[in-house]
C-alpha positions as CSV (number, residue, x, y, z in Angstrom):
1,M,-38.0,-74.9,-94.8
2,I,-37.5,-78.2,-96.6
3,A,-35.4,-76.5,-99.3
4,L,-33.1,-75.0,-96.7
5,M,-32.7,-78.4,-94.9
6,R,-31.7,-79.9,-98.2
7,R,-29.2,-77.2,-98.8
8,I,-27.7,-77.7,-95.3
9,L,-27.6,-81.4,-95.8
10,A,-25.9,-81.0,-99.2
11,V,-22.9,-79.3,-97.5
12,A,-23.0,-81.4,-94.4
13,G,-20.7,-84.1,-95.9
14,P,-19.8,-86.8,-93.3
15,Y,-22.0,-85.1,-90.7
16,R,-25.2,-85.7,-92.7
17,G,-26.1,-88.9,-90.8
18,R,-25.8,-87.1,-87.5
19,I,-28.3,-84.4,-88.6
20,Q,-30.7,-87.0,-90.0
21,L,-30.6,-89.1,-86.8
22,A,-31.2,-85.9,-84.8
23,A,-34.3,-85.4,-87.0
24,V,-35.6,-88.8,-86.0
25,C,-35.0,-88.0,-82.3
26,S,-36.9,-84.7,-82.8
27,F,-39.9,-86.5,-84.3
28,F,-40.3,-88.9,-81.4
29,K,-39.6,-86.1,-78.9
30,S,-42.5,-84.1,-80.5
31,L,-44.7,-87.2,-80.4
32,L,-44.0,-87.7,-76.7
33,A,-44.5,-84.0,-76.0
34,K,-48.2,-84.3,-77.0
35,A,-48.7,-87.4,-74.8
36,P,-50.1,-85.3,-71.9
37,L,-53.0,-84.2,-74.1
38,F,-53.9,-87.7,-75.0
39,L,-53.6,-88.9,-71.4
40,T,-55.8,-86.0,-70.2
41,W,-58.5,-87.0,-72.7
42,V,-58.3,-90.7,-71.6
43,I,-58.7,-89.8,-67.9
44,L,-61.5,-87.3,-68.6
45,S,-63.3,-90.0,-70.8
46,A,-62.9,-92.5,-67.9
47,F,-64.4,-90.1,-65.4
48,S,-67.2,-89.2,-67.8
49,G,-68.0,-92.9,-68.3
50,G,-67.7,-93.8,-64.6
51,T,-64.8,-96.2,-65.2
52,A,-62.0,-94.2,-63.6
53,D,-60.2,-95.7,-60.6
54,G,-57.0,-95.4,-58.7
55,G,-55.2,-97.9,-60.9
56,L,-56.0,-95.9,-64.1
57,C,-54.7,-92.8,-62.6
58,L,-51.6,-94.6,-61.4
59,R,-51.0,-96.1,-64.8
60,A,-51.5,-92.7,-66.5
61,G,-49.1,-91.1,-64.1
62,L,-46.5,-93.8,-64.8
63,V,-46.9,-93.4,-68.5
64,L,-46.5,-89.6,-68.2
65,V,-43.3,-90.0,-66.2
66,L,-41.9,-92.5,-68.7
67,C,-42.9,-90.1,-71.6
68,L,-41.1,-87.2,-69.8
69,A,-38.0,-89.4,-69.2
70,A,-38.0,-90.6,-72.8
71,Q,-38.5,-87.0,-74.0
72,A,-35.5,-85.8,-72.0
73,L,-33.3,-88.6,-73.3
74,L,-34.4,-87.9,-76.9
75,H,-33.8,-84.2,-76.4
76,H,-30.3,-84.9,-75.0
77,G,-29.6,-87.3,-77.9
78,A,-30.7,-84.7,-80.5
79,D,-28.5,-82.1,-78.8
80,R,-25.5,-84.3,-78.7
81,L,-25.9,-85.2,-82.4
82,Q,-26.5,-81.8,-83.7
83,S,-25.0,-79.3,-81.2
84,A,-21.5,-79.4,-82.7
85,A,-22.6,-80.4,-86.2
86,G,-22.9,-76.8,-87.4
87,Y,-19.4,-75.9,-86.2
88,L,-17.9,-79.1,-87.7
89,V,-19.7,-78.6,-91.0
90,F,-18.6,-75.0,-91.4
91,S,-15.1,-75.7,-90.2
92,D,-14.8,-78.1,-93.1
93,L,-16.5,-75.6,-95.4
94,R,-14.0,-72.9,-94.5
95,I,-11.2,-75.2,-95.2
96,A,-12.8,-76.1,-98.5
97,L,-13.3,-72.4,-99.3
98,G,-9.6,-71.8,-98.6
99,A,-8.7,-74.6,-101.0
100,H,-11.1,-73.2,-103.6
101,L,-9.7,-69.7,-103.3
102,R,-6.2,-71.1,-103.6
103,R,-7.1,-72.4,-107.1
104,M,-8.8,-69.2,-108.2
105,P,-7.2,-66.9,-110.8
106,M,-5.5,-63.8,-109.3
107,G,-7.9,-61.7,-111.3
108,Y,-10.7,-62.7,-108.8
109,F,-8.8,-61.0,-106.0
110,T,-8.3,-57.7,-107.9
111,E,-11.9,-57.1,-109.0
112,G,-13.3,-55.8,-105.7
113,N,-14.0,-59.2,-104.3
114,I,-12.0,-58.9,-101.1
115,G,-15.0,-57.4,-99.2
116,R,-17.2,-60.1,-100.6
117,I,-14.9,-62.9,-99.3
118,S,-14.6,-61.2,-95.9
119,A,-18.3,-60.8,-95.6
120,V,-18.9,-64.5,-96.5
121,L,-16.3,-65.7,-93.9
122,S,-17.0,-63.2,-91.1
123,S,-20.8,-62.7,-91.5
124,D,-22.6,-65.2,-93.7
125,M,-20.8,-68.4,-92.5
126,V,-20.9,-67.3,-88.9
127,F,-24.6,-66.6,-89.0
128,I,-25.4,-70.0,-90.5
129,E,-23.0,-71.8,-88.2
130,E,-24.5,-70.3,-85.1
131,N,-28.1,-70.7,-86.1
132,C,-28.5,-73.6,-88.6
133,M,-28.5,-76.6,-86.2
134,N,-30.7,-75.0,-83.6
135,V,-33.1,-73.6,-86.1
136,L,-33.3,-76.9,-88.1
137,A,-34.0,-78.8,-84.9
138,D,-36.7,-76.4,-83.9
139,L,-38.2,-76.5,-87.4
140,M,-38.4,-80.2,-87.5
141,S,-39.9,-80.4,-84.0
142,Y,-42.5,-77.7,-84.8
143,G,-43.4,-79.4,-88.1
144,F,-43.8,-82.8,-86.5
145,S,-45.9,-81.3,-83.6
146,Q,-48.3,-79.6,-86.1
147,V,-48.9,-82.8,-88.0
148,I,-49.5,-84.7,-84.7
149,L,-52.0,-82.1,-83.5
150,L,-53.9,-82.2,-86.8
151,G,-54.0,-85.9,-86.8
152,F,-55.1,-86.0,-83.2
153,L,-58.0,-83.6,-84.0
154,A,-59.0,-85.5,-87.2
155,A,-59.2,-88.7,-85.1
156,F,-62.1,-87.3,-83.2
157,D,-64.0,-85.7,-86.1
158,W,-62.9,-85.6,-89.8
159,R,-64.7,-82.3,-90.3
160,L,-62.7,-80.6,-87.5
161,G,-59.5,-82.1,-88.9
162,L,-60.3,-80.9,-92.4
163,A,-61.1,-77.4,-91.2
164,A,-57.9,-77.2,-89.2
165,L,-55.9,-78.5,-92.2
166,L,-57.4,-75.8,-94.5
167,L,-56.6,-73.1,-91.9
168,A,-53.0,-74.5,-91.6
169,L,-52.6,-74.4,-95.4
170,A,-53.9,-70.8,-95.4
171,A,-51.2,-69.9,-92.9
172,V,-48.6,-71.7,-94.9
173,A,-49.6,-69.8,-98.1
174,V,-49.3,-66.5,-96.3
175,A,-46.0,-67.5,-94.7
176,R,-44.6,-68.5,-98.2
177,A,-45.5,-65.1,-99.6
178,M,-43.8,-63.6,-96.5
179,G,-40.8,-65.7,-97.1
180,R,-40.4,-64.6,-100.8
181,E,-40.5,-60.9,-99.8
182,A,-38.3,-61.5,-96.8
183,L,-35.7,-63.3,-99.1
184,R,-35.5,-60.3,-101.4
185,D,-35.0,-58.0,-98.3
186,S,-32.4,-60.4,-96.9
187,E,-30.4,-60.3,-100.1
188,A,-30.4,-56.5,-100.0
189,R,-29.5,-56.6,-96.3
190,Q,-26.5,-59.0,-96.9
191,A,-25.4,-57.0,-99.9
192,Q,-25.3,-53.9,-97.7
193,N,-23.3,-55.9,-95.1
194,Q,-20.8,-56.6,-97.8
195,R,-20.6,-52.9,-98.8
196,L,-20.1,-52.0,-95.2
197,T,-17.3,-54.6,-94.8
198,E,-15.6,-53.1,-97.9
199,A,-16.0,-49.6,-96.6
200,V,-14.4,-50.5,-93.2
201,L,-11.5,-52.4,-94.9
202,D,-10.9,-49.5,-97.3
203,H,-10.9,-47.0,-94.4
204,I,-8.5,-49.1,-92.3
205,E,-6.1,-49.9,-95.2
206,G,-6.1,-46.3,-96.3
207,I,-5.8,-44.6,-92.9
208,A,-2.3,-43.4,-93.5
209,V,-3.3,-41.6,-96.7
210,I,-6.5,-40.3,-95.1
211,K,-4.5,-38.7,-92.2
212,A,-1.7,-37.4,-94.5
213,Y,-4.2,-35.6,-96.7
214,H,-6.4,-34.5,-93.8
215,L,-9.4,-36.4,-95.1
216,L,-10.5,-37.8,-91.7
217,G,-13.7,-35.8,-91.8
218,E,-14.7,-36.7,-95.3
219,K,-13.8,-40.3,-95.1
220,S,-15.4,-40.7,-91.7
221,R,-18.6,-39.2,-93.1
222,Q,-18.5,-41.8,-95.9
223,L,-18.0,-44.6,-93.4
224,T,-20.7,-43.2,-91.2
225,D,-23.0,-43.1,-94.2
226,S,-22.3,-46.8,-94.8
227,F,-23.3,-47.6,-91.2
228,R,-26.4,-45.5,-91.6
229,R,-27.4,-47.3,-94.8
230,S,-26.9,-50.6,-93.0
231,C,-29.2,-49.5,-90.2
232,E,-31.8,-48.3,-92.6
233,T,-31.7,-51.5,-94.5
234,S,-32.2,-53.5,-91.3
235,L,-35.1,-51.3,-90.2
236,R,-36.7,-51.6,-93.7
237,F,-36.4,-55.4,-93.4
238,E,-38.4,-55.4,-90.1
239,E,-41.0,-52.9,-91.5
240,H,-41.7,-55.1,-94.5
241,H,-41.8,-58.2,-92.3
242,S,-44.2,-57.0,-89.5
243,P,-47.4,-56.8,-91.6
244,W,-47.0,-60.4,-92.7
245,Q,-46.6,-61.5,-89.1
246,R,-49.8,-59.7,-88.2
247,R,-51.7,-61.5,-90.9
248,L,-50.4,-64.8,-89.6
249,L,-51.4,-64.0,-86.0
250,L,-54.9,-63.1,-87.3
251,I,-55.1,-66.5,-89.0
252,Y,-54.0,-68.3,-85.8
253,G,-56.4,-66.5,-83.5
254,L,-59.4,-66.3,-85.7
255,G,-58.8,-69.9,-86.9
256,A,-58.8,-71.3,-83.4
257,A,-61.9,-69.3,-82.5
258,A,-63.6,-70.6,-85.7
259,L,-62.7,-74.2,-84.9
260,I,-64.1,-73.9,-81.3
261,G,-67.3,-72.4,-82.8
262,L,-67.6,-75.3,-85.3
263,A,-67.1,-77.8,-82.6
264,A,-69.7,-76.2,-80.4
265,A,-72.2,-76.1,-83.4
266,L,-71.6,-79.8,-84.1
267,Y,-72.0,-80.7,-80.4
268,S,-75.3,-78.7,-80.2
269,R,-76.6,-80.7,-83.1
270,G,-75.6,-83.9,-81.5
271,E,-73.0,-84.7,-84.2
272,L,-70.0,-84.4,-81.8
273,P,-69.7,-86.4,-78.6
274,A,-69.1,-84.5,-75.4
275,M,-65.6,-85.9,-75.0
276,S,-64.7,-85.0,-78.5
277,L,-65.7,-81.5,-77.7
278,V,-63.5,-81.7,-74.6
279,A,-60.6,-82.9,-76.8
280,M,-61.2,-80.0,-79.2
281,L,-61.0,-77.5,-76.3
282,L,-57.8,-79.1,-75.1
283,V,-56.2,-78.9,-78.5
284,A,-57.7,-75.6,-79.7
285,L,-55.5,-73.2,-77.7
286,D,-52.3,-75.0,-78.8
287,L,-53.5,-76.1,-82.3
288,F,-51.5,-73.5,-84.3
289,G,-48.8,-73.1,-81.6
290,P,-46.2,-75.1,-83.6
291,L,-47.0,-73.1,-86.8
292,K,-46.7,-69.9,-84.9
293,A,-43.3,-70.9,-83.5
294,L,-42.2,-72.2,-86.8
295,Y,-42.9,-69.0,-88.7
296,S,-41.6,-66.8,-86.0
297,Q,-38.2,-68.2,-87.2
298,A,-39.0,-66.9,-90.7
299,T,-36.5,-64.0,-90.4
300,R,-33.6,-66.2,-89.5
301,L,-34.6,-68.7,-92.2
302,T,-34.6,-66.1,-95.0
303,V,-31.3,-64.6,-93.8
304,M,-29.9,-68.1,-93.8
305,N,-31.1,-68.7,-97.3
306,S,-29.5,-65.5,-98.4
307,C,-26.3,-66.4,-96.7
308,M,-26.2,-69.8,-98.3
309,D,-26.7,-68.1,-101.7
310,R,-23.7,-65.9,-101.1
311,V,-21.5,-68.8,-99.9
312,E,-22.5,-71.0,-102.9
313,A,-21.9,-68.1,-105.3
314,V,-18.2,-67.9,-104.1
315,F,-17.9,-71.7,-104.5
316,A,-19.4,-71.4,-108.0
317,E,-16.6,-69.1,-109.2
318,P,-14.5,-71.0,-111.7
319,Q,-11.1,-72.3,-110.6
320,L,-8.0,-72.4,-112.7
321,P,-8.0,-75.9,-114.2
322,D,-5.7,-78.3,-112.4
323,S,-6.2,-81.6,-114.2
324,G,-2.8,-81.8,-115.7
325,R,-1.1,-85.3,-115.6
326,E,2.2,-84.5,-117.3
327,H,5.3,-84.3,-115.1
328,L,8.4,-82.1,-115.5
329,P,11.5,-84.0,-116.5
330,E,14.6,-83.7,-114.3
331,R,16.7,-82.9,-117.3
332,F,15.7,-81.4,-120.6
333,G,17.8,-80.5,-123.6
334,G,15.8,-77.4,-124.6
335,P,15.1,-74.2,-122.7
336,E,14.1,-74.2,-119.1
337,V,11.3,-71.6,-119.7
338,E,9.7,-70.7,-123.0
339,F,6.9,-68.4,-124.1
340,R,5.4,-69.3,-127.6
341,H,3.3,-66.6,-129.2
342,V,1.6,-65.7,-126.0
343,S,-1.3,-63.3,-125.9
344,F,-3.3,-62.3,-122.8
345,G,-5.7,-59.7,-121.6
346,Y,-7.6,-58.6,-118.5
347,G,-11.3,-58.7,-119.6
348,E,-11.6,-57.0,-122.9
349,R,-8.2,-55.3,-122.8
350,E,-5.3,-57.3,-124.2
351,V,-2.0,-56.5,-122.6
352,L,0.3,-59.0,-124.2
353,H,0.5,-59.5,-127.9
354,D,2.3,-62.5,-129.5
355,V,5.1,-62.6,-126.9
356,S,7.8,-65.2,-127.6
357,F,11.2,-65.8,-125.8
358,S,13.1,-68.6,-124.1
359,A,15.4,-68.9,-121.1
360,P,18.1,-71.7,-121.1
361,R,18.7,-73.5,-117.8
362,G,20.9,-71.4,-115.5
363,S,20.5,-68.2,-117.5
364,T,19.3,-64.8,-116.5
365,V,16.6,-63.1,-118.5
366,A,15.6,-59.5,-117.6
367,L,12.4,-57.7,-118.6
368,V,12.6,-53.9,-118.8
369,G,10.5,-51.2,-120.2
370,P,8.0,-48.5,-119.4
371,S,5.5,-49.0,-116.6
372,G,2.3,-50.7,-117.7
373,G,4.0,-52.4,-120.6
374,G,3.2,-56.0,-119.4
375,K,6.4,-57.1,-117.6
376,S,4.7,-58.3,-114.4
377,T,2.0,-60.0,-116.5
378,V,4.7,-62.2,-118.0
379,A,5.7,-63.4,-114.5
380,S,2.1,-63.9,-113.5
381,L,1.5,-66.2,-116.5
382,L,4.7,-68.2,-115.8
383,T,3.4,-68.8,-112.2
384,R,-0.1,-69.6,-113.5
385,F,-1.7,-66.8,-111.5
386,W,-3.6,-66.5,-114.7
387,D,-3.8,-68.7,-117.8
388,V,-2.8,-67.6,-121.3
389,Q,-5.6,-66.9,-123.8
390,R,-3.5,-67.8,-126.8
391,G,-0.1,-69.5,-127.2
392,Q,1.8,-71.6,-124.7
393,V,4.0,-71.2,-121.7
394,L,6.4,-74.1,-121.3
395,V,8.7,-75.3,-118.6
396,R,11.2,-78.0,-119.7
397,G,9.1,-78.5,-122.8
398,R,5.8,-79.1,-121.0
399,D,2.8,-76.8,-121.3
400,I,2.4,-75.6,-117.7
401,R,-1.4,-76.1,-118.0
402,Q,-0.8,-79.8,-118.4
403,V,1.4,-80.0,-115.3
404,P,-0.2,-80.4,-111.8
405,L,-0.2,-76.9,-110.2
406,G,1.5,-78.1,-107.0
407,E,4.4,-79.7,-109.0
408,L,4.8,-76.5,-111.1
409,M,4.9,-74.3,-108.0
410,D,7.6,-76.5,-106.4
411,Q,9.8,-75.5,-109.3
412,M,9.5,-71.7,-108.7
413,S,10.4,-69.1,-106.1
414,V,9.1,-65.6,-106.4
415,V,10.4,-62.4,-104.7
416,F,7.8,-59.8,-105.0
417,Q,8.2,-56.0,-104.9
418,R,5.5,-55.8,-102.2
419,V,6.4,-58.4,-99.6
420,Y,3.6,-59.9,-97.4
421,L,4.6,-61.5,-94.1
422,F,2.0,-63.4,-92.1
423,Q,1.1,-62.6,-88.5
424,D,3.4,-65.3,-87.1
425,T,7.0,-65.6,-85.9
426,V,9.9,-64.7,-88.1
427,F,11.0,-68.3,-88.0
428,N,7.7,-69.6,-89.3
429,N,7.5,-67.0,-92.0
430,I,10.9,-68.2,-93.3
431,R,10.0,-71.9,-92.9
432,M,7.0,-71.4,-95.2
433,G,9.5,-71.9,-98.0
434,R,9.9,-75.6,-96.9
435,P,7.7,-76.6,-93.9
436,D,9.8,-79.7,-93.1
437,A,13.0,-77.7,-92.7
438,T,15.0,-78.0,-89.5
439,R,15.7,-75.0,-87.3
440,E,19.4,-75.0,-88.4
441,E,18.4,-75.0,-92.1
442,V,16.1,-72.0,-91.4
443,L,18.9,-70.1,-89.6
444,D,21.4,-71.0,-92.4
445,A,18.9,-69.5,-95.0
446,A,18.6,-66.4,-92.9
447,R,22.4,-66.0,-92.8
448,K,22.6,-66.3,-96.6
449,A,19.7,-63.8,-97.0
450,R,21.6,-61.2,-94.8
451,C,18.8,-61.1,-92.3
452,Y,20.2,-63.2,-89.4
453,D,21.8,-60.3,-87.6
454,F,18.9,-57.9,-87.5
455,V,16.5,-60.8,-86.6
456,Q,18.7,-61.7,-83.6
457,R,18.4,-58.1,-82.4
458,L,14.5,-58.4,-82.3
459,P,13.0,-58.9,-78.8
460,Q,12.6,-62.7,-79.1
461,G,14.9,-63.2,-82.0
462,F,13.5,-65.7,-84.6
463,D,10.5,-66.3,-82.3
464,T,9.4,-62.7,-82.5
465,M,5.9,-62.2,-83.8
466,V,5.7,-59.9,-86.8
467,G,2.5,-57.8,-87.3
468,E,0.0,-58.6,-90.0
469,G,1.7,-58.0,-93.4
470,G,5.0,-57.6,-91.5
471,A,3.9,-54.2,-90.2
472,T,6.6,-54.2,-87.4
473,L,9.5,-54.5,-89.9
474,S,11.0,-52.1,-92.5
475,G,10.6,-52.7,-96.2
476,G,14.2,-53.9,-96.6
477,E,13.9,-56.3,-93.6
478,K,10.7,-57.8,-95.0
479,Q,12.4,-58.2,-98.4
480,R,15.3,-60.1,-96.9
481,I,13.0,-62.4,-94.9
482,S,11.2,-63.2,-98.1
483,I,14.5,-63.9,-99.8
484,A,15.4,-66.3,-97.0
485,R,12.1,-68.1,-97.5
486,C,13.0,-68.5,-101.2
487,I,16.6,-69.7,-100.4
488,L,15.1,-72.3,-98.1
489,K,12.7,-73.5,-100.8
490,D,15.7,-73.9,-103.2
491,A,13.5,-73.9,-106.4
492,P,15.4,-74.1,-109.8
493,I,13.5,-71.1,-111.3
494,V,13.5,-67.8,-109.5
495,I,11.4,-64.8,-110.4
496,L,12.4,-61.3,-109.1
497,D,9.5,-58.9,-109.5
498,E,11.1,-55.4,-108.9
499,A,12.7,-56.8,-105.8
500,T,14.8,-53.7,-105.1
501,A,12.5,-51.0,-106.5
502,S,11.2,-49.6,-103.3
503,V,14.2,-49.9,-100.9
504,D,17.0,-47.4,-100.0
505,A,20.6,-47.8,-101.1
506,D,21.8,-49.4,-97.9
507,N,19.1,-52.1,-98.0
508,E,19.6,-52.5,-101.7
509,R,23.2,-53.5,-101.2
510,E,22.2,-56.1,-98.5
511,I,19.4,-57.4,-100.8
512,Q,21.7,-57.7,-103.8
513,E,24.0,-59.8,-101.7
514,A,21.1,-61.9,-100.5
515,L,19.9,-62.3,-104.1
516,S,23.3,-63.5,-105.3
517,Q,23.0,-66.3,-102.8
518,L,19.4,-67.1,-103.9
519,C,20.1,-67.0,-107.6
520,R,23.3,-69.0,-107.7
521,G,22.9,-71.8,-110.3
522,K,19.2,-70.9,-110.9
523,T,17.2,-69.9,-114.0
524,L,16.4,-66.3,-113.3
525,L,13.6,-64.1,-114.6
526,V,14.1,-60.5,-113.5
527,I,11.6,-57.7,-113.8
528,A,13.9,-54.7,-113.4
529,H,13.2,-51.1,-112.5
530,R,16.8,-50.1,-111.7
531,L,18.5,-50.9,-114.9
532,H,22.0,-51.0,-113.4
533,T,21.0,-54.2,-111.6
534,I,20.6,-56.2,-114.8
535,R,23.7,-55.1,-116.8
536,D,25.1,-58.7,-116.6
537,A,21.9,-60.5,-117.7
538,D,22.3,-63.1,-120.4
539,T,19.3,-61.6,-122.2
540,I,17.5,-58.3,-121.8
541,L,14.0,-58.1,-123.2
542,V,12.5,-54.7,-123.7
543,V,8.7,-54.8,-123.3
544,D,6.6,-51.9,-124.5
545,D,2.8,-51.9,-125.0
546,G,2.6,-55.7,-124.5
547,R,5.3,-56.5,-127.1
548,I,9.0,-57.4,-127.0
549,V,10.4,-54.6,-129.1
550,E,14.1,-55.3,-128.4
551,S,16.3,-58.2,-127.1
552,G,20.0,-58.7,-126.5
553,T,22.7,-58.1,-124.0
554,H,23.4,-54.8,-122.4
555,G,26.2,-54.0,-124.8
556,Q,24.2,-55.0,-127.9
557,L,21.2,-52.9,-126.9
558,M,23.3,-49.9,-126.1
559,A,25.0,-50.1,-129.4
560,R,21.7,-50.5,-131.2
561,G,20.4,-47.2,-130.0
562,G,16.8,-48.0,-129.4
563,L,14.3,-47.8,-126.5
564,Y,16.7,-49.5,-124.0
565,R,19.4,-47.0,-124.5
566,D,16.9,-44.2,-124.1
567,L,15.7,-45.7,-120.8
568,V,19.3,-46.0,-119.6
569,T,20.1,-42.5,-120.6
570,I,17.0,-41.1,-118.9
571,R,17.9,-43.0,-115.7
572,R,21.5,-41.7,-115.8
573,E,20.3,-38.1,-116.3
574,T,17.7,-38.4,-113.5
575,K,20.3,-39.9,-111.1
576,G,22.8,-37.1,-111.9
577,W,20.2,-34.4,-111.4
578,N,19.2,-35.9,-108.1
579,R,22.8,-35.9,-107.0
580,R,23.3,-32.3,-107.9
581,Q,20.1,-31.3,-106.1
582,T,21.2,-33.1,-102.9
583,G,24.8,-31.9,-103.1
584,E,26.2,-35.4,-103.3
């Protein structure tokens, strides 16, 4: 319990003081909650000694009313202090997690961690957020109440107090053993929740393929199996937990009976005054009530601990270093972009081997070659989605690892092959390129990107909401909106990653016109699938098996008769064959 409170306080940040003050209120509330027991003993003692009168009863009643009023105020104060604290703490924690994920290498998001992140955000954080403050308040109240009751009993007879303490320690020992086993089960339960989240995401994202290949039955069975395993895991958790709860209940019941028997024995031997026996009887039935209530929360406590483990594990993932203090010069006499003897691999597999090239300011450098050769990896290293393992990537003579990441990204725009639009308006999706842009600047960028006309035909024009990922738009339309976003950003370095590879001929013409607006006066790095689009590039780099095997202009490479000419020839023959087959 104390360890969990420390963990919550460690992430509470500016709200730590509120939680600590709520604990103080809970302590005094617990103290006042036991005042009726003390007042009952005082009145019974007065009646037994013949000293009771109306004034005593009136004073006792007044004290009781004041205690109840103070208890209500303290309860209200504790609620005010802590009721919103959990939501505020985890609101900040979600923002911190977003900032942390933004600085993670892209490899983290391609290693099956999407389900893990989803489970942390939608399950783990929500569970702690909804339970932590109420549970912590209850735990503090129960703990204080138990200490007060033990102290109250010891004040009448140290032997009864010692026996009650030993019984309480026995209950704590059993509860700790229960907690260790429950924590293991909780970890298994939360891990299964993650697997279930991954299964649901996989099923939803692949529903088109599942339907196309008539796999609904098989894939539905797999998803059903995931739900069944989650159910079995939860039932197993309860089955393992119940025997421990029975042991605790036996300790509470038999312990209370044993204490009453001990008090009766001491009274019969004349070692315990009659009123102390009365006090014992008053306390006995509620003596282990706080402990019982405390450990009835054990399930939620262990699940919260497991959730905190998973949240902290995501925060423990290493970020890309962003401690650079060098700044990019406005003007530089050397190349705008340069790779010096760069090698890089994913895990144990090296995919780039000693790659070197440079791109002068305002030039176009195209990367071509067989699929899987490492072209997209070059672009990912330039944008610091990953960091090089050997060598250097430089922009205007500065190693990009020594430049603040925000400043580096301000210098680049990227048009991806697979465009992602956020579930927002078209206008806001474009304005992400420069959030402070005016409406007229956004519309002007849309005109240059050749998307103004089709956006105006949408139901609400630029204020039309696009589905998640841009699901309500075609591939070419999404691509032109992404180009408008880049035009608005107006960064000096532009990366085109297979920007027209998956669009039809009509959209390709529109996109090429939009790209000509985007790339005017920029330093351009093009990853090309359709080789006719890079014939006029200043430098063409042929990448094969992670190495630059050829470089030059289109004419030079065609005259040389190497891999590039083979690729162009294959494309021409394939295109001609396609035309003959379609009768064009």
